[in-house]
C-alpha positions as CSV (number, residue, x, y, z in Angstrom):
1,M,-14.8,30.9,47.2
2,V,-13.2,27.8,46.9
3,R,-14.2,26.1,49.7
4,K,-17.8,27.5,49.1
5,R,-18.0,25.8,45.6
6,N,-16.4,22.7,46.8
7,T,-19.3,23.3,49.7
8,E,-22.5,23.7,47.4
9,R,-20.6,20.6,44.8
10,R,-20.3,17.8,47.9
11,T,-24.0,18.8,49.2
12,A,-25.0,18.8,44.9
13,L,-22.8,15.0,45.0
14,V,-25.6,13.9,48.2
15,D,-28.2,15.0,46.7
16,A,-27.8,13.1,43.7
17,A,-27.1,10.2,45.9
18,I,-30.0,9.9,47.9
19,E,-31.5,10.4,43.8
20,V,-29.6,7.0,43.0
21,L,-30.1,5.4,46.4
22,A,-34.3,6.0,46.1
23,A,-34.1,4.9,43.0
24,E,-31.8,2.2,42.8
25,G,-30.8,0.9,46.5
26,A,-27.7,0.2,47.8
27,R,-26.3,-1.8,45.0
28,G,-27.2,0.6,42.4
29,L,-25.0,3.9,44.9
30,T,-21.6,3.7,43.6
31,F,-19.5,6.6,42.5
32,R,-20.1,6.7,38.9
33,A,-23.8,7.3,39.3
34,V,-23.6,9.5,41.6
35,D,-21.1,11.3,39.2
36,E,-24.1,9.7,36.4
37,A,-26.8,11.5,38.3
38,A,-25.3,15.1,39.3
39,E,-24.5,15.2,35.5
40,V,-20.2,16.0,36.7
41,P,-17.2,14.3,35.4
42,K,-16.2,10.5,36.2
43,G,-14.5,10.6,38.9
44,T,-15.6,13.8,40.8
45,A,-17.8,12.1,43.7
46,S,-14.4,9.5,44.4
47,N,-12.2,13.1,45.0
48,Y,-15.3,13.5,47.2
49,F,-15.7,10.5,49.4
50,A,-13.3,8.6,50.7
51,S,-15.2,5.4,50.1
52,R,-18.6,3.7,50.0
53,E,-19.1,3.3,53.9
54,D,-18.0,7.4,53.7
55,L,-20.3,8.2,50.6
56,F,-23.5,6.0,52.8
57,N,-22.7,7.9,55.9
58,Q,-22.6,11.9,54.3
59,V,-26.6,10.6,52.7
60,G,-27.7,9.7,55.9
61,G,-26.8,13.1,57.5
62,R,-28.5,15.0,54.4
63,I,-31.7,13.3,54.4
64,H,-32.5,14.0,58.1
65,T,-31.2,17.7,57.3
66,R,-33.8,17.9,54.2
67,L,-36.3,16.4,56.4
68,G,-35.8,18.4,59.1
69,P,-38.4,21.1,59.8
70,T,-38.4,24.6,58.2
71,A,-37.7,27.8,60.0
72,T,-41.5,28.2,59.2
73,A,-42.9,25.9,61.1
74,L,-40.1,26.1,64.3
75,S,-41.2,29.7,64.5
76,A,-45.1,28.6,63.9
77,N,-44.3,26.0,66.8
78,T,-42.6,29.0,68.9
79,L,-45.9,31.0,68.4
80,A,-48.8,28.3,69.1
81,P,-51.1,28.1,71.7
82,R,-49.6,25.0,73.9
83,T,-52.7,22.8,72.7
84,R,-53.1,19.5,71.0
85,E,-54.6,21.4,68.6
86,A,-51.4,22.8,68.0
87,V,-49.4,19.0,68.0
88,V,-51.9,18.2,65.0
89,W,-50.3,21.1,63.3
90,L,-47.4,20.5,64.2
91,M,-47.6,16.5,63.7
92,T,-49.9,17.4,60.1
93,E,-47.0,19.7,58.7
94,M,-43.9,17.3,59.4
95,V,-45.6,14.2,57.3
96,R,-47.0,17.1,54.2
97,R,-42.8,17.6,54.4
98,I,-41.7,14.3,54.9
99,I,-44.0,13.6,51.4
100,D,-43.5,16.2,49.7
101,D,-39.3,14.6,49.8
102,R,-40.6,11.4,49.1
103,T,-37.2,10.3,46.9
104,G,-35.1,11.9,50.4
105,Y,-38.0,9.4,52.8
106,L,-37.2,5.9,50.3
107,A,-33.7,6.7,50.6
108,L,-33.7,6.6,53.7
109,Q,-35.6,3.8,54.2
110,E,-33.1,1.6,51.3
111,L,-30.4,3.6,54.2
112,R,-31.8,1.8,56.5
113,L,-32.1,-1.9,54.7
114,E,-28.3,-1.2,54.3
115,A,-27.4,-1.1,57.8
116,T,-28.1,-4.1,58.5
117,R,-25.7,-5.4,56.3
118,R,-22.9,-3.0,57.0
119,P,-22.3,-2.6,61.1
120,E,-21.2,0.7,60.6
121,L,-23.3,2.5,59.0
122,R,-26.2,1.0,61.5
123,A,-24.0,2.7,64.2
124,A,-24.2,5.8,62.7
125,L,-27.5,6.5,61.7
126,T,-29.1,4.5,64.7
127,A,-26.9,7.1,66.4
128,T,-28.0,10.2,64.7
129,V,-31.9,8.5,64.9
130,R,-31.9,8.3,68.5
131,A,-30.0,11.7,68.9
132,N,-32.8,13.3,66.5
133,L,-35.7,11.0,68.9
134,D,-33.9,12.6,72.3
135,A,-34.3,16.1,70.5
136,N,-37.9,15.4,69.7
137,I,-38.9,14.4,73.7
138,K,-36.6,17.2,74.4
139,Q,-38.0,19.9,72.9
140,H,-41.6,18.6,73.4
141,T,-41.5,18.3,77.1
142,G,-39.9,20.6,77.3
143,S,-42.0,23.0,75.0
144,G,-44.9,23.3,77.2
145,L,-47.1,21.2,74.8
146,P,-49.8,18.3,76.2
147,G,-48.2,15.2,76.3
148,D,-45.0,13.1,78.0
149,A,-42.0,11.0,76.8
150,D,-44.4,8.3,75.8
151,S,-46.3,10.3,73.4
152,V,-43.6,11.5,71.9
153,V,-42.3,8.1,71.3
154,L,-46.3,7.0,70.1
155,L,-46.5,9.7,67.5
156,Y,-43.0,8.7,66.6
157,F,-43.3,5.0,65.5
158,S,-47.5,5.7,64.8
159,L,-46.5,8.6,62.0
160,T,-43.1,6.6,60.9
161,A,-45.2,3.5,60.1
162,L,-47.7,6.1,58.1
163,I,-45.3,7.9,56.1
164,V,-44.0,4.3,55.1
165,E,-47.1,3.1,53.6
166,H,-48.1,6.3,52.2
167,L,-45.2,6.1,50.2
168,T,-44.8,3.0,49.5
169,L,-48.3,1.6,49.4
170,P,-51.0,4.0,49.1
171,E,-53.2,2.1,47.9
172,V,-53.6,0.7,51.4
173,L,-55.2,3.5,52.6
174,D,-57.5,4.4,49.8
175,G,-61.0,3.7,51.6
176,N,-60.4,4.5,54.9
177,A,-63.3,5.9,56.7
178,L,-61.5,9.2,58.0
179,D,-60.5,12.1,56.5
180,G,-56.8,10.9,54.3
181,L,-53.7,11.1,56.1
182,D,-54.4,14.5,57.6
183,G,-57.4,12.2,59.4
184,L,-55.0,9.2,60.5
185,V,-52.6,11.9,62.1
186,R,-55.6,13.7,64.0
187,M,-56.4,10.8,65.0
188,F,-52.6,9.7,66.1
189,V,-52.6,12.7,68.3
190,E,-56.2,12.4,69.9
191,R,-55.0,8.7,70.9
192,A,-51.5,9.6,71.7
193,I,-52.3,12.7,73.7
194,P,-55.2,13.5,76.0
195,A,-57.8,16.4,75.8
196,D,-57.0,19.7,76.7
């Protein structure tokens, strides 16, 4: 029981750190700020994380877990016909899921900026993101969905830019002739993957 409580408390602390990182940036991410955000006694975070570097690394891992696909999306992906329209659905679901966790994604952007100043964090984050991209390529190309590895890379970079734009400067997309985010996602998929 103690181990479960410790795991739950660690997760709550990391989630609080994500909130702090998104709101205050890397400089605001202190053990004290995490304690306050998690509403735990002063000194709690320092008992769970060996250093700020450890905290940054834990935040990186947790963000990718939070932003990952749901069991429903994975199941729908398995059952969907192997068409370009299925890819549109999958990419739209992913964009919506990430936008719904705005704090998590903004914290990821803050973590990326901090990684430019911290070589250890950069190495860890690069490994995580690269492994995630490789897994997406492998999953997509092995699933029978249309499109190849280049299609996945093209969608990764175009959708990443779309999400960043929407979460940071949403007015840039106002007045777009397409049907909002869903229309842009559809256009990206249609450009990246030939018609069935």
